Steps between C-alpha positions, in 0.01 A plus 500: 500500500672217688611329175637632170443353154728543200569311178852429372472361148294182541537483879263670746652582839289539814698671779375493859546846651370505856788613727677404714480128407230486230245352739216315331213714625159499333580788261818323387325166451224665297752688289702182424192319368390801292844531339509124443169520312633797299814307396299191404263712287785671309593299187838673483596362843640146492625461860483678838753588771391581855754668729529747790623859514754624752655272758267198475322267262234468771509456877154337496181609671444869566532534880240779499242234405605244764196333653256725311228385254690690227770231504251251351311747279491383138723466323674337795851362456369153410296656219797702371717186492224313317486783244878471447480123454212535253665773293501396131842666466807396700565701817857537631568616857817715514600463865747722685597635844208366710255227402307389807166365613225581253768641268658155467157339465426747218827408326422128536175564313690636198604268218869590529731665752830681449683616814774750572783386728479629860120480516362398842233234448269385783159388614509668845132452596591260783652799684148642520356171627366417153594293196510614136137542396517543122647168392852540642494166683379326183709666228839551671554125570423433133741770378784455749470148638319386813781524758647843411146639462388368839813643664423843353130490593554378859786742577365800310861606447615663173739317267703668225387431144843375385498232772152382401609486135767244595251245640507194269185459292346833613238659273460817707719705265512438126792738468734705720576852379868590492440802726225702666575786259449283191189317629242709314675475162561128546136447605371673184736292284399180678130586461554547124682166476212298653215693337395212276539221757188286542364347714592751769673341802322520836663431838175335613552225238850404622529168690530520879623190680743407775676161466453426872167681545353388834837450674626843388189687613499321837864602545412857399214511752725379781759767418246779464311403817817544706561847358144633462400463868207739549435573133263285288594638155829311436334159542213608274762594238621138508140378453449732202823398323420135561162561335686633194666157465185295556202692362397640166608862462152652544434285808835604649418865430165465677671331799759779519220760503316324785820484707574868426154617612513289818845637589385857435263471799749350747613722791862419407462640148317803632787554745769476230310729261450745787876496573581551130282811487592622850873493426444725198258725688744551792719728288206728417467789748178704463656848504835413338445476122699248294680787324625662823867605443756280674838582648806333351650233728844383393659447842378401845642546849408257779548590867573186700681183392308257719267224379240747376742755352695229318179345363375839380835568329484165315165592341659799326824322412290226335332770288834648393477812721812621685478489881709672767457347846573697818577377852650664808771236553727316256427161665127545434571588136729198461234271649231639269722468195589141593131409533418641155794308350389182676143535367620549143758221524226261616301591186809441280557162666138397430531609136242780547752776429791508255843598631528803269157628617610460863817700433304763310259546793776522758680762285193725540533493882717743694519580873571799722516612861415862419160659424680756280578224247126457433450851362471395133251213547159544335326319785582384851326227702567473873481161667605587856359407842122546532510784750392857429804660664732300273294589191513870597881506506520318165251724318654821631833382360340401168329838477843659542691296240258377231476698177176689418241269342640182658233268640533428875339166589451329835469124539297547818243229566283691750625854566334826392635599157358853543705547815809363322439740207477782756867445593591639156450825309366299204199292613381473138805278429437260791318167455474168684636189326424208730684194370420157646766264627691345330488816287677347199236222478162623628289654222307753707594866534273725706538853363396740776367832377551787740272805511755700301656226283523633143296328228814476287676325793216251525498436123879454503496253789217294345690477170821413686317222687407346166862521387619309809214250454298591806123518536455850641190595698437857615408559864410816686665589830381319812666285764609182322365610160290225334682174573633543853192683624290198399748238622485652849132399525582153361768462767267623777250227407782244514570609859133476605479149348793390722329646808181311419647154450713468184869419467721690253529181294121459473448860384785479247381167361146633450633810320735294284225250414295800383793582272717760678872455434542489880282559803527806730737341751746355249488839327579675830799273556629574150457879524620523862256513792686798646370716211138437601595552863639848424179593316282374787697702758429808290132400473463459878588869536311631194186287536473385862141382443593258218476137609799266453599151608812524717631157389732644233653740755572208735671318211722802428584545868655152475718624212321270252512735200472229235734336252778753560526392866427130431178522703169676456149356493687189383841350567764497223809287450822690415517588131149365430165671447271208590246611762496247788203533743631620837386341827633807685278733296190281548562497880544881495167543316317261734641674809399842366151371416463361851614831655214671314252236620419390142372148440636392160250393234529308176516736202431379146732567208211683333471747789878551505509584129193723512630704791841546339372583151194706597725709729699587186181575306347730763819703544534519122146642476606781738812558286286531185254733668781728620648514149828341612458247215359606162305179439425157648709322236809695618453346846475155342830561315672601826393177669569272203844644423623585849327288763455153352121512460398202282509590130211267416273703732584832330572708812300576818256740332413271209472207743251700709309594183477136395382391845242780500547813712169430676649171629823676605304757703288230667816315609643827639186553709557150647865578583393823672303289753821324612599658837870414445515668158479872415131583451581857393724383216236259369252780432498490118669798336230735362600421139480125561164532678358712216619270221366195684162665555478595130610156378809651337869401493836674551615419145 
């Protein structure tokens, strides 16, 4: 049973019991209405309390039913709320811990509400590209007031119950319980006290007006339009709340429903719902059960105090985990320590971090120049130069000093984790943890599973990622893993586009108009063009038949490595990051083009975007087929969290699905005919070709 029924004197209590957040799935909805009928039919029962077991009143819709017909199967949530409103006996919602989405809409359908302090209250549907679909946009403005309700609905952010209770004139809560522990007793007492009240109060009957109606909603639209950008839902939320102030309740409810259904079919909502599910699915590894034992991690060692090492250390300090940082020279340690201090002090100055928290974090950090001082750490992460010889020395030392059972992690972005594990006598303890720069800010963590990496190591690292607020995605071992292996093909296409007639600015603008945080050339300048150069030099030896544009090599030969040298694909003013188109670079590209005998052609933004994005998709299909990634949604998470792929498009794989894989394959066949491109690369990966032929999708 997903609800429990019990009678306390003259009060019947219905308790939602559908862990973890008492989601309102079909079984729960059916059970609520059955228990409601039972209470109304019992002459001994005078009033009813509805509450939630465990750590939530209700978190809303059951995510297992998202997008399925079961979500609207009768009794749907609208029907349940109608049953609550029409109960002949008063119904009191006893709210605690979490009351969100459909859970809040359910509570608004009750006659009375009593809330525990510390309860997080929200209508977060906008974060899924939707709006509340069971009366939330119509009842909350009536219960709370138009402006605070609209702010909650448009932002989707939770607000604590005690703050909402302080809003003048609010009718959301009839009573605040003195504590979470006393809520149930106070709810039963309150339900007894209002048992004979008639008529029963309904939120739907409360007045809903704004003194400056039209002017306020126009102001709200202007504000929301600036923030919503590529998402239609926030503006539709404004329309729905405005309808609450101007239409009869039933008409407003009907309007809300129409908006909800229309939003459900938008690509933006599909993208956000896909991300919501994909983020949760990323932590699930097919052969590593949820109950796999984990190793205890109380202290971390970090090798390297540079930008990456310092950023990695901050993640653990933020989570309250002690860190010992190692460098070979005291000056390097001092520099690293100063950078960490500077980063925290900037947060204190902006009011994002309290002084005592800053001091507490710094007290967890210690430094050393000796490997022997790391012997007691539960886990070590190396962030040294990306060269196998350097990694070999580090891991042989770690193998010597680290205690048995310590996890040995490498922050490598491309190198073979199996080879690195082979430098030790304990390959089962070795794992890749590829952080993205800046490591203390970027959400993505690629967890690289070696052939011999222990399942308990993998389970521990995935749990640790959650603790340090990272989205962890598991990758198998290959050159570049998921993200960098794909980005190489993206970058190759950027080079071919320059050879054929584009400028760096044109390519970047097309990519950014599509929604990327930055185009390939601005990204190269930020990361450092010398990094790509080093990879290409290795490629020329390993894969002499692979086709490349030589333009990027010419750029690096000029010492234009990007922002760090003040010149890359663009020019940069000292101390500034603004990319200024470079006449020198354009001349270099034109001269190179002429030396190859290429006549430049005009290339549309559409072709630029398709070649960049479909290059990602085709390489990703190979990665899936080889088992490097567990599922297509993992690849989407890598690109959304680590590479600036537009959120509203849901990742490269979902974007390809929504375009239609048949159309993607047809475009690839066209690109293969281009003599200046790489015809071999544009042969669709077997998985992509098969899915397209069968009319299927990646997700």
